[in-house]
Biopython code that builds the backbone (N, CA, C, O; Angstrom):
import numpy as np
from Bio.PDB.StructureBuilder import StructureBuilder

atoms = [
    (1, "MET", "N", (-43.344, -171.162, 16.035)),
    (1, "MET", "CA", (-44.055, -172.423, 16.073)),
    (1, "MET", "C", (-43.509, -173.317, 14.973)),
    (1, "MET", "O", (-42.939, -174.366, 15.275)),
    (2, "PHE", "N", (-43.665, -172.935, 13.681)),
    (2, "PHE", "CA", (-43.196, -173.722, 12.574)),
    (2, "PHE", "C", (-42.064, -172.934, 11.901)),
    (2, "PHE", "O", (-42.065, -171.703, 11.914)),
    (3, "THR", "N", (-41.101, -173.656, 11.314)),
    (3, "THR", "CA", (-40.022, -173.033, 10.636)),
    (3, "THR", "C", (-40.043, -173.387, 9.143)),
    (3, "THR", "O", (-40.676, -174.365, 8.747)),
    (4, "GLY", "N", (-39.352, -172.593, 8.319)),
    (4, "GLY", "CA", (-39.282, -172.886, 6.903)),
    (4, "GLY", "C", (-40.461, -172.237, 6.165)),
    (4, "GLY", "O", (-41.337, -171.590, 6.739)),
    (5, "GLU", "N", (-40.412, -172.457, 4.896)),
    (5, "GLU", "CA", (-41.450, -171.911, 3.997)),
    (5, "GLU", "C", (-42.600, -172.930, 3.878)),
    (5, "GLU", "O", (-42.341, -174.124, 3.724)),
    (6, "TYR", "N", (-43.825, -172.493, 3.946)),
    (6, "TYR", "CA", (-44.982, -173.320, 3.789)),
    (6, "TYR", "C", (-46.197, -172.452, 3.542)),
    (6, "TYR", "O", (-46.180, -171.248, 3.800)),
    (7, "VAL", "N", (-47.267, -173.082, 3.032)),
    (7, "VAL", "CA", (-48.545, -172.387, 2.849)),
    (7, "VAL", "C", (-49.544, -173.081, 3.767)),
    (7, "VAL", "O", (-49.375, -174.249, 4.117)),
    (8, "SER", "N", (-50.550, -172.374, 4.138)),
    (8, "SER", "CA", (-51.614, -172.998, 4.910)),
    (8, "SER", "C", (-52.454, -173.843, 3.974)),
    (8, "SER", "O", (-52.461, -173.594, 2.769)),
    (9, "VAL", "N", (-53.157, -174.826, 4.487)),
    (9, "VAL", "CA", (-53.979, -175.694, 3.699)),
    (9, "VAL", "C", (-55.059, -174.852, 2.963)),
    (9, "VAL", "O", (-55.467, -175.174, 1.846)),
    (10, "ALA", "N", (-55.497, -173.779, 3.626)),
    (10, "ALA", "CA", (-56.544, -172.905, 2.986)),
    (10, "ALA", "C", (-55.982, -172.159, 1.786)),
    (10, "ALA", "O", (-56.749, -171.812, 0.888)),
    (11, "ASP", "N", (-54.680, -171.896, 1.727)),
    (11, "ASP", "CA", (-54.082, -171.145, 0.656)),
    (11, "ASP", "C", (-53.532, -171.994, -0.481)),
    (11, "ASP", "O", (-53.106, -171.472, -1.511)),
    (12, "ALA", "N", (-53.544, -173.292, -0.283)),
    (12, "ALA", "CA", (-53.053, -174.225, -1.344)),
    (12, "ALA", "C", (-54.073, -174.352, -2.449)),
    (12, "ALA", "O", (-55.278, -174.302, -2.202)),
    (13, "ASP", "N", (-53.587, -174.519, -3.681)),
    (13, "ASP", "CA", (-54.513, -174.733, -4.814)),
    (13, "ASP", "C", (-55.090, -176.179, -4.722)),
    (13, "ASP", "O", (-56.282, -176.391, -4.943)),
    (14, "THR", "N", (-54.236, -177.139, -4.399)),
    (14, "THR", "CA", (-54.714, -178.507, -4.132)),
    (14, "THR", "C", (-54.204, -178.872, -2.730)),
    (14, "THR", "O", (-53.087, -178.524, -2.347)),
    (15, "LYS", "N", (-55.018, -179.552, -2.011)),
    (15, "LYS", "CA", (-54.652, -179.960, -0.625)),
    (15, "LYS", "C", (-53.955, -181.293, -0.615)),
    (15, "LYS", "O", (-54.132, -182.111, -1.518)),
    (16, "PRO", "N", (-53.163, -181.509, 0.410)),
    (16, "PRO", "CA", (-52.542, -182.831, 0.551)),
    (16, "PRO", "C", (-53.595, -183.910, 0.728)),
    (16, "PRO", "O", (-54.612, -183.686, 1.384)),
    (17, "GLU", "N", (-53.360, -185.072, 0.151)),
    (17, "GLU", "CA", (-54.244, -186.211, 0.301)),
    (17, "GLU", "C", (-53.498, -187.405, 0.798)),
    (17, "GLU", "O", (-52.398, -187.686, 0.322)),
    (18, "ILE", "N", (-54.051, -188.114, 1.732)),
    (18, "ILE", "CA", (-53.392, -189.233, 2.318)),
    (18, "ILE", "C", (-53.092, -190.304, 1.277)),
    (18, "ILE", "O", (-53.900, -190.555, 0.383)),
    (19, "VAL", "N", (-51.961, -190.912, 1.396)),
    (19, "VAL", "CA", (-51.490, -192.015, 0.514)),
    (19, "VAL", "C", (-51.567, -193.272, 1.334)),
    (19, "VAL", "O", (-51.017, -193.325, 2.435)),
    (20, "GLY", "N", (-52.228, -194.278, 0.833)),
    (20, "GLY", "CA", (-52.359, -195.534, 1.582)),
    (20, "GLY", "C", (-53.296, -195.394, 2.766)),
    (20, "GLY", "O", (-54.260, -194.628, 2.743)),
    (21, "THR", "N", (-52.983, -196.152, 3.796)),
    (21, "THR", "CA", (-53.780, -196.170, 5.011)),
    (21, "THR", "C", (-53.101, -195.373, 6.097)),
    (21, "THR", "O", (-51.905, -195.525, 6.345)),
    (22, "GLN", "N", (-53.884, -194.513, 6.752)),
    (22, "GLN", "CA", (-53.322, -193.795, 7.928)),
    (22, "GLN", "C", (-53.156, -194.833, 9.088)),
    (22, "GLN", "O", (-54.063, -195.603, 9.407)),
    (23, "THR", "N", (-51.960, -194.799, 9.680)),
    (23, "THR", "CA", (-51.733, -195.631, 10.817)),
    (23, "THR", "C", (-52.552, -194.998, 11.993)),
    (23, "THR", "O", (-52.311, -193.851, 12.369)),
    (24, "PRO", "N", (-53.497, -195.750, 12.547)),
    (24, "PRO", "CA", (-54.263, -195.131, 13.646)),
    (24, "PRO", "C", (-53.410, -195.035, 14.897)),
    (24, "PRO", "O", (-52.483, -195.825, 15.076)),
    (25, "PRO", "N", (-53.710, -194.077, 15.766)),
    (25, "PRO", "CA", (-52.917, -193.987, 17.000)),
    (25, "PRO", "C", (-53.209, -195.171, 17.874)),
    (25, "PRO", "O", (-54.289, -195.760, 17.833)),
    (26, "VAL", "N", (-52.188, -195.514, 18.690)),
    (26, "VAL", "CA", (-52.369, -196.590, 19.635)),
    (26, "VAL", "C", (-53.034, -196.032, 20.890)),
    (26, "VAL", "O", (-52.511, -195.116, 21.524)),
    (27, "TYR", "N", (-54.186, -196.590, 21.240)),
    (27, "TYR", "CA", (-54.957, -196.132, 22.386)),
    (27, "TYR", "C", (-54.153, -196.440, 23.646)),
    (27, "TYR", "O", (-53.828, -197.600, 23.900)),
    (28, "PRO", "N", (-53.828, -195.419, 24.437)),
    (28, "PRO", "CA", (-53.044, -195.734, 25.653)),
    (28, "PRO", "C", (-53.735, -196.749, 26.541)),
    (28, "PRO", "O", (-54.911, -196.610, 26.877)),
    (29, "VAL", "N", (-52.959, -197.802, 26.924)),
    (29, "VAL", "CA", (-53.543, -198.963, 27.630)),
    (29, "VAL", "C", (-54.249, -198.510, 28.878)),
    (29, "VAL", "O", (-55.378, -198.942, 29.112)),
    (30, "ALA", "N", (-53.645, -197.652, 29.710)),
    (30, "ALA", "CA", (-54.257, -197.234, 30.959)),
    (30, "ALA", "C", (-55.567, -196.518, 30.678)),
    (30, "ALA", "O", (-56.512, -196.695, 31.447)),
    (31, "PHE", "N", (-55.677, -195.740, 29.648)),
    (31, "PHE", "CA", (-56.888, -195.035, 29.328)),
    (31, "PHE", "C", (-57.959, -196.013, 28.842)),
    (31, "PHE", "O", (-59.135, -195.859, 29.174)),
    (32, "ASN", "N", (-57.573, -196.983, 28.086)),
    (32, "ASN", "CA", (-58.496, -198.002, 27.607)),
    (32, "ASN", "C", (-59.102, -198.787, 28.797)),
    (32, "ASN", "O", (-60.307, -199.032, 28.845)),
    (33, "ARG", "N", (-58.253, -199.162, 29.726)),
    (33, "ARG", "CA", (-58.639, -199.882, 30.879)),
    (33, "ARG", "C", (-59.664, -199.137, 31.749)),
    (33, "ARG", "O", (-60.522, -199.744, 32.390)),
    (34, "HIS", "N", (-59.542, -197.788, 31.749)),
    (34, "HIS", "CA", (-60.421, -196.958, 32.577)),
    (34, "HIS", "C", (-61.471, -196.266, 31.758)),
    (34, "HIS", "O", (-62.125, -195.352, 32.259)),
    (35, "ASN", "N", (-61.664, -196.660, 30.516)),
    (35, "ASN", "CA", (-62.684, -196.099, 29.665)),
    (35, "ASN", "C", (-62.576, -194.619, 29.463)),
    (35, "ASN", "O", (-63.598, -193.934, 29.408)),
    (36, "VAL", "N", (-61.348, -194.083, 29.348)),
    (36, "VAL", "CA", (-61.113, -192.670, 29.153)),
    (36, "VAL", "C", (-61.220, -192.386, 27.660)),
    (36, "VAL", "O", (-60.627, -193.088, 26.841)),
    (37, "ILE", "N", (-61.998, -191.325, 27.305)),
    (37, "ILE", "CA", (-62.077, -190.914, 25.935)),
    (37, "ILE", "C", (-61.545, -189.466, 25.835)),
    (37, "ILE", "O", (-61.447, -188.775, 26.849)),
    (38, "GLY", "N", (-61.207, -189.016, 24.632)),
    (38, "GLY", "CA", (-60.703, -187.675, 24.493)),
    (38, "GLY", "C", (-60.272, -187.379, 23.070)),
    (38, "GLY", "O", (-60.630, -188.085, 22.128)),
    (39, "GLU", "N", (-59.487, -186.306, 22.940)),
    (39, "GLU", "CA", (-59.106, -185.851, 21.637)),
    (39, "GLU", "C", (-57.751, -185.140, 21.715)),
    (39, "GLU", "O", (-57.396, -184.558, 22.741)),
    (40, "ALA", "N", (-57.016, -185.199, 20.621)),
    (40, "ALA", "CA", (-55.782, -184.401, 20.472)),
    (40, "ALA", "C", (-55.816, -183.757, 19.129)),
    (40, "ALA", "O", (-56.096, -184.405, 18.120)),
    (41, "THR", "N", (-55.526, -182.459, 19.107)),
    (41, "THR", "CA", (-55.447, -181.691, 17.835)),
    (41, "THR", "C", (-53.980, -181.543, 17.530)),
    (41, "THR", "O", (-53.211, -181.033, 18.344)),
    (42, "ILE", "N", (-53.587, -182.001, 16.330)),
    (42, "ILE", "CA", (-52.224, -182.053, 15.912)),
    (42, "ILE", "C", (-51.997, -181.171, 14.722)),
    (42, "ILE", "O", (-52.785, -181.220, 13.778)),
    (43, "ALA", "N", (-50.950, -180.358, 14.716)),
    (43, "ALA", "CA", (-50.555, -179.541, 13.597)),
    (43, "ALA", "C", (-49.238, -180.053, 13.046)),
    (43, "ALA", "O", (-48.366, -180.471, 13.808)),
    (44, "PHE", "N", (-49.083, -180.023, 11.721)),
    (44, "PHE", "CA", (-47.864, -180.533, 11.116)),
    (44, "PHE", "C", (-47.722, -179.994, 9.689)),
    (44, "PHE", "O", (-48.665, -179.492, 9.078)),
    (45, "ILE", "N", (-46.501, -180.129, 9.203)),
    (45, "ILE", "CA", (-46.187, -179.718, 7.841)),
    (45, "ILE", "C", (-46.159, -180.936, 6.946)),
    (45, "ILE", "O", (-45.445, -181.891, 7.252)),
    (46, "VAL", "N", (-46.897, -180.948, 5.864)),
    (46, "VAL", "CA", (-46.739, -181.964, 4.809)),
    (46, "VAL", "C", (-45.716, -181.408, 3.828)),
    (46, "VAL", "O", (-45.932, -180.359, 3.222)),
    (47, "THR", "N", (-44.650, -182.087, 3.683)),
    (47, "THR", "CA", (-43.513, -181.637, 2.806)),
    (47, "THR", "C", (-43.810, -181.888, 1.345)),
    (47, "THR", "O", (-44.760, -182.590, 0.997)),
    (48, "VAL", "N", (-42.978, -181.299, 0.492)),
    (48, "VAL", "CA", (-43.131, -181.531, -0.953)),
    (48, "VAL", "C", (-42.920, -183.025, -1.326)),
    (48, "VAL", "O", (-43.335, -183.451, -2.404)),
    (49, "ASP", "N", (-42.283, -183.806, -0.447)),
    (49, "ASP", "CA", (-42.137, -185.212, -0.726)),
    (49, "ASP", "C", (-43.179, -186.050, 0.004)),
    (49, "ASP", "O", (-43.089, -187.277, 0.018)),
    (50, "GLY", "N", (-44.189, -185.380, 0.625)),
    (50, "GLY", "CA", (-45.289, -186.106, 1.209)),
    (50, "GLY", "C", (-45.084, -186.587, 2.639)),
    (50, "GLY", "O", (-45.959, -187.265, 3.178)),
    (51, "LYS", "N", (-43.991, -186.269, 3.256)),
    (51, "LYS", "CA", (-43.735, -186.643, 4.640)),
    (51, "LYS", "C", (-44.343, -185.631, 5.585)),
    (51, "LYS", "O", (-44.591, -184.483, 5.214)),
    (52, "THR", "N", (-44.580, -186.064, 6.802)),
    (52, "THR", "CA", (-45.043, -185.164, 7.879)),
    (52, "THR", "C", (-43.841, -184.768, 8.695)),
    (52, "THR", "O", (-43.029, -185.605, 9.089)),
    (53, "GLU", "N", (-43.741, -183.481, 8.942)),
    (53, "GLU", "CA", (-42.598, -182.939, 9.721)),
    (53, "GLU", "C", (-43.126, -181.896, 10.709)),
    (53, "GLU", "O", (-44.245, -181.405, 10.560)),
    (54, "GLN", "N", (-42.320, -181.563, 11.714)),
    (54, "GLN", "CA", (-42.637, -180.572, 12.689)),
    (54, "GLN", "C", (-43.949, -180.850, 13.394)),
    (54, "GLN", "O", (-44.687, -179.911, 13.693)),
    (55, "VAL", "N", (-44.261, -182.092, 13.666)),
    (55, "VAL", "CA", (-45.472, -182.517, 14.254)),
    (55, "VAL", "C", (-45.596, -181.955, 15.678)),
    (55, "VAL", "O", (-44.717, -182.175, 16.512)),
    (56, "GLN", "N", (-46.682, -181.235, 15.952)),
    (56, "GLN", "CA", (-46.844, -180.554, 17.230)),
    (56, "GLN", "C", (-48.291, -180.768, 17.734)),
    (56, "GLN", "O", (-49.230, -180.940, 16.956)),
    (57, "VAL", "N", (-48.412, -180.749, 19.021)),
    (57, "VAL", "CA", (-49.733, -180.771, 19.671)),
    (57, "VAL", "C", (-50.262, -179.348, 19.860)),
    (57, "VAL", "O", (-49.603, -178.484, 20.440)),
    (58, "VAL", "N", (-51.488, -179.140, 19.343)),
    (58, "VAL", "CA", (-52.144, -177.849, 19.523)),
    (58, "VAL", "C", (-52.866, -177.859, 20.865)),
    (58, "VAL", "O", (-52.739, -176.931, 21.664)),
    (59, "LYS", "N", (-53.635, -178.938, 21.098)),
    (59, "LYS", "CA", (-54.296, -179.127, 22.364)),
    (59, "LYS", "C", (-54.657, -180.613, 22.487)),
    (59, "LYS", "O", (-54.730, -181.332, 21.490)),
    (60, "ALA", "N", (-54.878, -181.051, 23.722)),
    (60, "ALA", "CA", (-55.221, -182.410, 23.980)),
    (60, "ALA", "C", (-55.925, -182.540, 25.314)),
    (60, "ALA", "O", (-55.633, -181.802, 26.256)),
    (61, "THR", "N", (-56.840, -183.467, 25.392)),
    (61, "THR", "CA", (-57.528, -183.656, 26.625)),
    (61, "THR", "C", (-56.668, -184.389, 27.643)),
    (61, "THR", "O", (-56.882, -184.254, 28.847)),
    (62, "HIS", "N", (-55.688, -185.171, 27.165)),
    (62, "HIS", "CA", (-54.748, -185.898, 28.001)),
    (62, "HIS", "C", (-53.391, -186.019, 27.304)),
    (62, "HIS", "O", (-53.334, -186.208, 26.089)),
    (63, "ARG", "N", (-52.340, -185.915, 28.036)),
    (63, "ARG", "CA", (-50.971, -186.017, 27.443)),
    (63, "ARG", "C", (-50.757, -187.352, 26.709)),
    (63, "ARG", "O", (-50.091, -187.399, 25.675)),
    (64, "GLY", "N", (-51.325, -188.421, 27.252)),
    (64, "GLY", "CA", (-51.189, -189.723, 26.622)),
    (64, "GLY", "C", (-51.818, -189.735, 25.178)),
    (64, "GLY", "O", (-51.300, -190.364, 24.255)),
    (65, "PHE", "N", (-52.909, -189.038, 25.055)),
    (65, "PHE", "CA", (-53.556, -188.936, 23.716)),
    (65, "PHE", "C", (-52.687, -188.131, 22.773)),
    (65, "PHE", "O", (-52.543, -188.475, 21.600)),
    (66, "ALA", "N", (-52.101, -187.042, 23.295)),
    (66, "ALA", "CA", (-51.226, -186.188, 22.525)),
    (66, "ALA", "C", (-50.043, -186.981, 21.970)),
    (66, "ALA", "O", (-49.729, -186.923, 20.782)),
    (67, "ASP", "N", (-49.399, -187.725, 22.876)),
    (67, "ASP", "CA", (-48.233, -188.536, 22.436)),
    (67, "ASP", "C", (-48.602, -189.566, 21.394)),
    (67, "ASP", "O", (-47.907, -189.725, 20.390)),
    (68, "ALA", "N", (-49.706, -190.271, 21.633)),
    (68, "ALA", "CA", (-50.130, -191.327, 20.705)),
    (68, "ALA", "C", (-50.483, -190.720, 19.325)),
    (68, "ALA", "O", (-50.133, -191.278, 18.285)),
    (69, "ALA", "N", (-51.170, -189.590, 19.340)),
    (69, "ALA", "CA", (-51.541, -188.946, 18.090)),
    (69, "ALA", "C", (-50.283, -188.498, 17.325)),
    (69, "ALA", "O", (-50.182, -188.722, 16.118)),
    (70, "MET", "N", (-49.334, -187.872, 18.018)),
    (70, "MET", "CA", (-48.133, -187.428, 17.332)),
    (70, "MET", "C", (-47.375, -188.566, 16.735)),
    (70, "MET", "O", (-46.907, -188.452, 15.602)),
    (71, "GLU", "N", (-47.230, -189.648, 17.426)),
    (71, "GLU", "CA", (-46.487, -190.799, 16.930)),
    (71, "GLU", "C", (-47.165, -191.364, 15.688)),
    (71, "GLU", "O", (-46.492, -191.796, 14.753)),
    (72, "SER", "N", (-48.452, -191.363, 15.677)),
    (72, "SER", "CA", (-49.234, -191.857, 14.506)),
    (72, "SER", "C", (-49.028, -190.981, 13.331)),
    (72, "SER", "O", (-48.700, -191.470, 12.250)),
    (73, "VAL", "N", (-49.216, -189.637, 13.500)),
    (73, "VAL", "CA", (-49.114, -188.697, 12.407)),
    (73, "VAL", "C", (-47.717, -188.700, 11.749)),
    (73, "VAL", "O", (-47.583, -188.464, 10.548)),
    (74, "LYS", "N", (-46.709, -188.967, 12.548)),
    (74, "LYS", "CA", (-45.357, -188.985, 11.983)),
    (74, "LYS", "C", (-45.181, -190.073, 10.960)),
    (74, "LYS", "O", (-44.248, -190.009, 10.160)),
    (75, "LYS", "N", (-46.049, -191.083, 10.952)),
    (75, "LYS", "CA", (-45.945, -192.201, 9.998)),
    (75, "LYS", "C", (-46.782, -191.998, 8.752)),
    (75, "LYS", "O", (-46.627, -192.738, 7.781)),
    (76, "TRP", "N", (-47.669, -191.008, 8.757)),
    (76, "TRP", "CA", (-48.551, -190.763, 7.619)),
    (76, "TRP", "C", (-47.808, -190.235, 6.431)),
    (76, "TRP", "O", (-46.796, -189.549, 6.581)),
    (77, "ARG", "N", (-48.302, -190.548, 5.224)),
    (77, "ARG", "CA", (-47.716, -190.050, 4.012)),
    (77, "ARG", "C", (-48.844, -189.438, 3.130)),
    (77, "ARG", "O", (-49.971, -189.933, 3.107)),
    (78, "TYR", "N", (-48.506, -188.377, 2.429)),
    (78, "TYR", "CA", (-49.517, -187.629, 1.632)),
    (78, "TYR", "C", (-48.951, -187.378, 0.210)),
    (78, "TYR", "O", (-47.755, -187.488, -0.058)),
    (79, "THR", "N", (-49.913, -187.033, -0.676)),
    (79, "THR", "CA", (-49.481, -186.372, -1.898)),
    (79, "THR", "C", (-49.274, -184.916, -1.483)),
    (79, "THR", "O", (-50.030, -184.408, -0.655)),
    (80, "PRO", "N", (-48.298, -184.250, -2.019)),
    (80, "PRO", "CA", (-48.023, -182.858, -1.589)),
    (80, "PRO", "C", (-49.147, -181.895, -2.037)),
    (80, "PRO", "O", (-49.840, -182.162, -3.019)),
    (81, "ALA", "N", (-49.312, -180.808, -1.330)),
    (81, "ALA", "CA", (-50.129, -179.700, -1.762)),
    (81, "ALA", "C", (-49.469, -179.024, -2.948)),
    (81, "ALA", "O", (-48.264, -179.164, -3.157)),
    (82, "THR", "N", (-50.243, -178.302, -3.715)),
    (82, "THR", "CA", (-49.654, -177.488, -4.802)),
    (82, "THR", "C", (-50.163, -176.037, -4.683)),
    (82, "THR", "O", (-51.250, -175.755, -4.178)),
    (83, "LYS", "N", (-49.320, -175.165, -5.172)),
    (83, "LYS", "CA", (-49.589, -173.752, -5.281)),
    (83, "LYS", "C", (-49.000, -173.279, -6.624)),
    (83, "LYS", "O", (-47.807, -173.438, -6.883)),
    (84, "ASP", "N", (-49.845, -172.709, -7.450)),
    (84, "ASP", "CA", (-49.354, -172.214, -8.757)),
    (84, "ASP", "C", (-48.754, -173.371, -9.588)),
    (84, "ASP", "O", (-47.822, -173.165, -10.365)),
    (85, "GLY", "N", (-49.289, -174.557, -9.417)),
    (85, "GLY", "CA", (-48.839, -175.695, -10.176)),
    (85, "GLY", "C", (-47.614, -176.405, -9.672)),
    (85, "GLY", "O", (-47.151, -177.365, -10.287)),
    (86, "LYS", "N", (-47.072, -175.934, -8.535)),
    (86, "LYS", "CA", (-45.857, -176.548, -8.003)),
    (86, "LYS", "C", (-46.084, -177.138, -6.617)),
    (86, "LYS", "O", (-46.837, -176.573, -5.823)),
    (87, "PRO", "N", (-45.442, -178.270, -6.314)),
    (87, "PRO", "CA", (-45.568, -178.833, -4.960)),
    (87, "PRO", "C", (-45.027, -177.836, -3.909)),
    (87, "PRO", "O", (-44.012, -177.172, -4.122)),
    (88, "VAL", "N", (-45.733, -177.758, -2.784)),
    (88, "VAL", "CA", (-45.309, -176.847, -1.692)),
    (88, "VAL", "C", (-45.442, -177.535, -0.390)),
    (88, "VAL", "O", (-46.256, -178.449, -0.256)),
    (89, "ASN", "N", (-44.662, -177.128, 0.601)),
    (89, "ASN", "CA", (-44.869, -177.519, 1.979)),
    (89, "ASN", "C", (-46.153, -176.908, 2.467)),
    (89, "ASN", "O", (-46.442, -175.750, 2.165)),
    (90, "CYS", "N", (-46.942, -177.669, 3.224)),
    (90, "CYS", "CA", (-48.298, -177.211, 3.624)),
    (90, "CYS", "C", (-48.523, -177.491, 5.084)),
    (90, "CYS", "O", (-48.276, -178.595, 5.571)),
    (91, "LEU", "N", (-48.997, -176.473, 5.778)),
    (91, "LEU", "CA", (-49.389, -176.613, 7.194)),
    (91, "LEU", "C", (-50.825, -177.159, 7.291)),
    (91, "LEU", "O", (-51.770, -176.627, 6.709)),
    (92, "MET", "N", (-50.926, -178.240, 8.054)),
    (92, "MET", "CA", (-52.264, -178.870, 8.287)),
    (92, "MET", "C", (-52.478, -178.965, 9.779)),
    (92, "MET", "O", (-51.529, -178.953, 10.564)),
    (93, "GLN", "N", (-53.737, -179.060, 10.157)),
    (93, "GLN", "CA", (-54.148, -179.250, 11.530)),
    (93, "GLN", "C", (-55.343, -180.189, 11.575)),
    (93, "GLN", "O", (-56.322, -179.968, 10.862)),
    (94, "LEU", "N", (-55.286, -181.219, 12.387)),
    (94, "LEU", "CA", (-56.315, -182.235, 12.443)),
    (94, "LEU", "C", (-56.634, -182.610, 13.889)),
    (94, "LEU", "O", (-55.739, -182.773, 14.718)),
    (95, "PRO", "N", (-57.967, -182.745, 14.177)),
    (95, "PRO", "CA", (-58.329, -183.358, 15.456)),
    (95, "PRO", "C", (-58.310, -184.874, 15.319)),
    (95, "PRO", "O", (-58.716, -185.401, 14.284)),
    (96, "ILE", "N", (-57.861, -185.559, 16.307)),
    (96, "ILE", "CA", (-57.845, -187.010, 16.336)),
    (96, "ILE", "C", (-58.595, -187.447, 17.588)),
    (96, "ILE", "O", (-58.202, -187.128, 18.710)),
    (97, "SER", "N", (-59.676, -188.179, 17.374)),
    (97, "SER", "CA", (-60.503, -188.583, 18.465)),
    (97, "SER", "C", (-60.109, -189.954, 18.988)),
    (97, "SER", "O", (-59.738, -190.858, 18.239)),
    (98, "PHE", "N", (-60.205, -190.067, 20.297)),
    (98, "PHE", "CA", (-59.935, -191.349, 20.975)),
    (98, "PHE", "C", (-61.226, -191.752, 21.643)),
    (98, "PHE", "O", (-61.600, -191.223, 22.689)),
    (99, "ASP", "N", (-61.914, -192.717, 21.007)),
    (99, "ASP", "CA", (-63.245, -193.109, 21.445)),
    (99, "ASP", "C", (-63.264, -194.607, 21.554)),
    (99, "ASP", "O", (-62.838, -195.291, 20.624)),
    (100, "LEU", "N", (-63.724, -195.125, 22.616)),
    (100, "LEU", "CA", (-63.724, -196.587, 22.839)),
    (100, "LEU", "C", (-64.613, -197.310, 21.882)),
    (100, "LEU", "O", (-64.460, -198.517, 21.695)),
    (101, "GLY", "N", (-65.556, -196.608, 21.256)),
    (101, "GLY", "CA", (-66.452, -197.183, 20.264)),
    (101, "GLY", "C", (-65.853, -197.349, 18.879)),
    (101, "GLY", "O", (-66.534, -197.733, 17.928)),
    (102, "ARG", "N", (-64.570, -197.053, 18.785)),
    (102, "ARG", "CA", (-63.881, -197.092, 17.469)),
    (102, "ARG", "C", (-64.079, -198.384, 16.863)),
    (102, "ARG", "O", (-63.588, -198.630, 15.761)),
]
sb = StructureBuilder()
sb.init_structure("model")
sb.init_model(0)
sb.init_chain("A")
sb.init_seg("    ")
for serial, (resi, resn, name, xyz) in enumerate(atoms, 1):
    if name == "N":
        sb.init_residue(resn, " ", resi, " ")
    sb.init_atom(name, np.array(xyz, "f"), 0.0, 1.0, " ", f" {name:<3s}", serial, name[0])
structure = sb.get_structure()
């Protein structure tokens, strides 16, 4: 599933924290028009330089939500996780909700 060396977010001494504003996913137009709601769970690595890499869909209620969530997460930036006082690559997993009441 994921390649390279990384720690899970549970094993990190400090967890990655978002830098700036997270770019929200673009709600798929067809789903918005038809009042479709749902969720996509995305897993990714936060690198030692704070970028998101190896962005993958764990599960999603609709493929359109999965695609939108992945594209958004690819733009996010973080402070890196640390382990034993050193920055490390860190595996994270987040649910992203698509709700018309946003």
